[in-house]
N, C-alpha and C positions, 0 to 999 in steps of 0.2 A: 357709691351706687349700691342700691339694694338688688341683690341677685333674685330674679324671679324664675321659678323652676321651669315654667313652660317657655319663657323667652330665651333663657340662657342655657337651658339644658338640652339633652339629647333624648328623643322619643323613639321607642322601639315598638313596631307593630307585630303583634302575635295573631296568627290565625289559629284559634284554639284547637280545632280538630286535628291540627298537624304539628303541634309543638311538643307535647310530652304526655304520654298515656300512663296514668298511675294505677288504673284498675284493670289493665290487661284485656281490654275489649277491642283494641285496634283503633280507638278514637281518642284524641287528646282531650284533656279535661282540666278543670280548675286546679285540682290538687297537683297535677303535673306541673302547671305553671308555678305554683308555690314552691315546689321542690327545686325549681331552677332560678329562684330569686337571687341566690348568692352568685350564680354565674352572671346574671344581668348586672348586679351591683359591681362585680369585678370588671365587667366590660365598661362601666361608667354611665349606665342608663339612669335617667331621671324620671321618666314616665313610660308607662306601658299602655299602648292602645290595643284593646281587645276587640277583635271582630265579634259580632253578636253572640251572646250567650243565652239570650232569652228563650222562653218556651216557644217552640216552633215545630210545625210538621215537616220542616226541612225540604220543601220543594225548591228553595233557593238557599239552602244551608244556613238558615238563621236570619236571612234578610226578608223572611216572611214571618213576622212576629204574631204569635197568638196570645201572649201575655207579656207586657212590657215590664212588669214588676215581679217577675219570678225567673229562676234559672231553669233551663231545660235539663231534665234528668241525665241526658247523655253527657253533660258537662259537670254535673254535681248538684249541689244544693245551695240555698242562700247562706247556710251556715259555712259551707266551703268558701263561698265568695267573701263573706265577712272576715274569715280567717286570712284569705289572700290579701285583702285590704290592710288588715292589721300587720301582717308580716312585711308587706311592701312598705308601709309607713315606717317600720323599724329601720329600713334601709334607705329612707328618704326617696322612695320611688312612688310616684303618683299613679293612680289607676284612671284610665281614660276609657269610657264606654262608647261603643258605636251605636248611634241613634238612627233608627230607620223611621223617619217621620213622614215620608211621602205616602207610604202605603202600609197596610197590615197584611196578615194572613187572611185568606178567605174563611178560615176557621176561628178567627178572633171572635169573641162573644159580641163585640160591637157590630161586626158585619153579619153575623148570624141573625141578630135582631133587625138590622137594616134590610136584610134580604127577606125577612119573614112576611112583610106586608108594606104597601105603599103608605099606610098611615102610622107605621111604627115610629115612636119618638126618635129613633136613631136612623130613620130613613135618610135624612139629610146629612148624616155624618160621612156619607160616601157620595160619589158623583154618579148620579143616575140620569138617564135620558130616554124618552120614549122612542127616539129614532125618527126617521123620516120615511113614512110609508113602509114600515117594517124593515127599513134599511138602516145601516149604521149612521150615527149623527154626523160624522165627518170622516176625513181621510187619515186621521192620526193612526200611526203604527206603533206597535209595541217593540221595545228594544230587544226582547227575546224571541221575536217571531210573531207574525200574523198581525191582525188588526188590534188596536188598543181597546176595543169594545167587545164585551161578552154579553150575549143575550141570556136573560134569566127567564126561563119559561114560567116560573111561579108568579112573578109580579109583572111579566110581560113588558120589561124594560131592559135597556142595556146598562151595564156598569163599566166604568173606565178602569183600565189597568195598563199603565205604561210599561210594565214588565210582564211577568207571567200572569195568566188568568187567575192564578192562586194568590195574586198580590193586588187586591183592589185598592185604588187610590182614595185617600181620605179627602174630605171636602174642608179645606182650611178656611173657606169663607164662612163657615159655621163657627161662631164663637165658642160653642160647647166643645168642639174638637180642640181648639187652641187651649182651652182651660184644662181639658183632660191630659193633653200632652205636656203642658207645663207642670202639671201635678206629677207626671212621670219623672221629669227632670228633678223636681224637689225630692222625690222618693230616693233617687240614686245619690243625690248630693247629701241627703240626710244619712245615707249609708256609707259615706266616706269617699265617694267618687269625686275626683278633682278636675275632671275634664271630659269633653264630649267631642267625638268626631261625628259630623252629620252627613249621612248618606244622601246623595243627589238633592241637596238642600234647595237648589234653585228650581226644582220641579214642584214645590209646594202648592203654588197657585196656578190655575189654568185660566185661559181666556174665558170670560163670562159668556161670550157669544158663540163659543165653540167653532170658531172659523177654521177653514181648511189650512193646513200648512202648505206653502209652495214647495215645488220640487227644485232640486239643484239642476243647473244646466248640464253639468257633467258629473258622472259618477261611475265607479267601477265595482262598487260593493253590491252583491246580490241581495243584501238585506234591505227591504223597502224602507225600513226605519231610517237607515243611513243615507237614503236617497233624498230625504226631505230636509228642508231648512226648518228647524223647530222654533218657529216664531210664537206660536200660540199655545203650545203645551208646556211652556217653561218660561222662566225669566220675567214673570209678571211683576209690575211695580208693587203690588200689595205684599209680596214676599218680604220686601225690605222693612215694611212696617212691623211685620211679625218678628223679624230678627231684632229690631230695635227694642221691642218689648222683652224679648228673650234676654238681650244683653243686660237690661235693667235687673232682671231676675238673677243672672249670674253675678253681677256686681254686688248684689245684696248678700251674697254668700262669701265674698272675699275673692281670693285668687283662683277662681274657676277659669278654666281655659275652654275655648270653643274653636274648632277648626272645621271648615266645610269642604265637601266634595262638590265642586261646581261642574255639573255634567255638560260637556260641550258636544257639539256636532262632531261626528267622526272625522278625525284628522285635522280639526280646526285648532289653530294656535291663536289664542286671544288672551293677552294679559289683562286687558281692561275689564272684561266681564267678571272674572273671579275677584279682581280688585274692587269692583263696584259693590260686592256683598260684604265688604268691610265697612261700608258706609263712610261716615266721617269719624272712624274709630268708635262707632257706636252700634255696630252690628256684630258680626263674628270677629273674634280676635285675629284669626288667621284663615287663609284659604289656600288650598293646593292649586298650584299652577301646573297643569298637566302638559304644558309645552315641552317640559323635559322628558315626558314619556314618549313623545313622538320624535325626539331628536336623534341624530346620528352622532358617531364619535368624530365630531368636527369642531375645531377650536372656534372658528368664526360663528358658527351656528349657536353653540352653547353660550358663548360670550354675549351674543345679541339677545338670547333668551333672558339671561340674568339681568342685563342692563334694562331691557324693556320692562321686566317685572318690577325692578326698583322704581323706575319712572312711573309706572302705572299705580303703584301703591302710594308713593309720595309719603305724606304724613297721615294717611288714612288708617294705617294699622301696622302690623308686624309681618315681615316676610317669613315664609317657611319653604323648605325644599324637600323633594322626594324623587327618587329615581325608580323605585319598585313598590308594588303593592299586590294585594290578592287578586286584582282584576287584570293585571298586565303581565306580559312576559317579563321575567327577571332582567334587570338592567345588564347584568354580566353577560347574559345571552343576547339580549336585544340590541344593546349599544356596544358592549365590549367584545362581542362575538367569542365569548368564553376565554378571553385572554386575561390572565391574572394581573399582568402589569397595567393593562388598560383599566381593569377594575379597581386597582389601587389608586390610579390617577382620579377616577370618578369619586372614590371615597374621599380623597383630599378636597376635590371640588365641592362635594356635598358638605363636608364638615368645616370648611373655612369660609363659607359664604356668610353674609350678615343675615341672621334669621335662625329659625329653629330647624334642625335637620331631623328627618324621619328615616329610620333604618328599618327595613323589612326583615323579619326573622330569617336567619341563614345567610343574609347578605354579608355578614361579618366573617363567614368562613368560605365565601365564594360559591355558594350553592347555585347551580345552573338550572335551567328549565328541565322539567321531567319529560320523558318521551315514553309513550305507551300506546298500544292499539286502541281502537274504538271501544272494544268490550270493557275497558277499564274506565271509560269516561263517566263522570258523575255530574258534571256541570250541565245545566239545561241548555246553555248557549252552544256548548260543544256537541251535545246530542242533536240539536236542531240543525246546526250549520256545518257539521262535519262533511267533507274534509276542508272546505274553504276556511272555516274558523274552527280550530281544534279545541276551543274552549279555554277556560281559565285554570283548569286543574294543573297544568304544567307549572304554575307558580305556587301551588298549594301542597306539594309533596311533603312527606314527613321530615321533620328536622333531623339532621344527621349528627347524632351525639357521639357515636363511637363505631367501631368496626364489627360489633357483634350483630347477631341476627336482627333484621329490621332496623339497623342503624342505631340501636339503643332507644329508639322512640317507643317501642312496645315489645312485649313478648308474644303478642298475637299478631295475626296478619293485619296490616294497617288498612284503613279505608281507601287509601290510594297507594299505588306501588312506590316503594322507596327508590330513589335514584340509584342506578347501578354503580355510580362512582363513590358510594358512601364509604367503602373500605379505604379510599385514598383521601376523601374530603370529609372530615368530621372534626368535632370539637376536641376530642381526646388527643388525636394526633397533633393537631395544630397548637394545642396548649403546650406541647413539649418542643415545638419548633420555633426558635427565635425569629425566623424569617417568614413565618406563615402569615396568611391573610388575617387570621384572628389576632395574632400578636400585633400586627400593624394597626388594626382597628383599635386595639387597647391603647397603644402608644398615641395614636392620633387623637382619640377622645380625651385621653389624659392631658395631652398638650393643649387641646382646645379649652378644657376646664381650668387649666392653670394660668391662662393668659387672657386678661380682660379684652384686649384688642381682638381676640379671636371669637369670644362668645358675646361681646357687647359692642365692639368698636364699629366705626364707620368703615365703608368700603370705597375704594377708588381704583378703577381699572386703569392700567398704565399702557402706554404704547407697546405693543408686542410685535407679532408677525402673524402670517396666515396659519401657523401651526404651533405657536407658543402663546399661552395666555398668562398675562402678568397682572397682578393686582396687589394692593396693600390693604391691611386692616389696621386702623389707627384708634388708640384710646389715649387721650392726653398726649404725653410725650413718648408713649410706647408704640412701636410699629412692627408689624410682621409683614414680610413680603412672601407672596406665593407665586411659584413659577411652575407651569404645567406644560410639558412637551407632548403635543399630540402627534408628533412625527415618529416614523419608524427609523429616523436617522438622528444622530447626535446634533444638538443645538447649543451654541455658546451664548451666554447671557452676561452682559456687563452691568453691574450695579453702580450707582453714583457714589457709593461709599462702601466701606468694609461691612460685611454682614456675617452673621454666624448661622450656619446651617443647623436648624433644630431637629428636623426630621426629613428623611428622604425615603421614597418608596423603594430605593435600591439598598437600604440599610447601610448607607455610608457613615463613616465616623463624623462626629461633630467637628467642623472646621470653620475658620474665619476666612472669608473669601471676598474679593471684589469682582472677580470673574469666575463663572462656573460653567462647566460643560455638562449639559443634561444628556443623560443616556436616553435611548428610545423609550418613549412613553413614561419618562420619569417625572415625578412630582416632588418638589422640595418646598419646605417652609423655612424661612430665615427670619432672624430678628435683626433689626437695624439699630 
């Protein structure tokens, strides 16, 4: 079997503003990431997904792009980026760029032209509508507050923005838009990028008739956006044709990886929708299934999510798993309630599934959600909906490298406050502690990389109980058994033959067993 980096490796997401500041301005940057490549190599990382680095006025911290083919000065230069790619390649680490294809910045030259007059050649690069008797074209709402239509007094029409008004939506029904964006992909692949994560990729195409979205029968969320069923402003069939053409482009470059964020209605768990954007293994290579983001620390619930996901994918593509990212509360806080033993169990669950695991920066040391008052909030969602929605900043606090000022992230005051627990939770301390979260991640990833059944084998869930999850990973004649105790009490497991314990979240010695008693929230991996 040929090992494929994105299929059989481990991906690490970095939020660049918060990872490492090399020029002492309080904001993380590209050179800071380059400085930390040895750390990531030692952790066992095969690919780094970078949240947007492009030129941007930063109304949504890089997800409002004003130039797709240049680096924003706050992060460095194209020379810095090329150096990062080169140094990453030396360590067999691939660089994955975050692609924001649904919308641009309102200051992108394309939109400035589009907005200049109704007869400008780029007018149709965005979605404009005259409205209905000076009223908005329909009831679509923006995810970050207010209506999704903004009146432009110069040209006397509305433009569509499904996020902030500074993020106008592109018109992907225009072939010129598709050509320009495909050229963006070529630019980055020609500069050594090996993969792409696509932001809200299922929003690319909207209903041609601009029909109203229906409202949910029941809702508790005060955001009007989340009170709607988003039937007409996303998931249109034409998006699949675009992704098929995109896949042909990727395949022409070799082992390029693509992974999509399929934006779901608030709180909806649906494995089949993200699976549908894999096509018949001819669209995206992988898609995130955010059912795990809405899960609780519950054996039955998580087991069902995993099984449903495998069934939905079938032979369409390759699974991937994620528990944390830049848009959600960190899993250790959201699911594990800041309990380190529960967090270690989740790590085993993530890194022993069939498919590609994605780790969010700081997850490997047990970083928890940040807590700070409103005056420190930077996120537009938090500013708009505080205190009902405190925003996404809590998952974006600076990486905790050591116990020095500002956690070793910077010598200057960071753009967001550092978590106050940084003196106890940091890389430097955990590197010296054999029983730390960081050392457990290192052991777990090393074990995964050393055994084909864990990084490439099939998965079979075994009969367990309401609070113990059992499954095996199989490659030819090699088998690993995984046992996860979701209970706060001890649980006894009987195997059908003698097994060797390869790794335990309780740091137990390697032993041969046929019966094992799991401690509360213990996770073990055994070879059969």
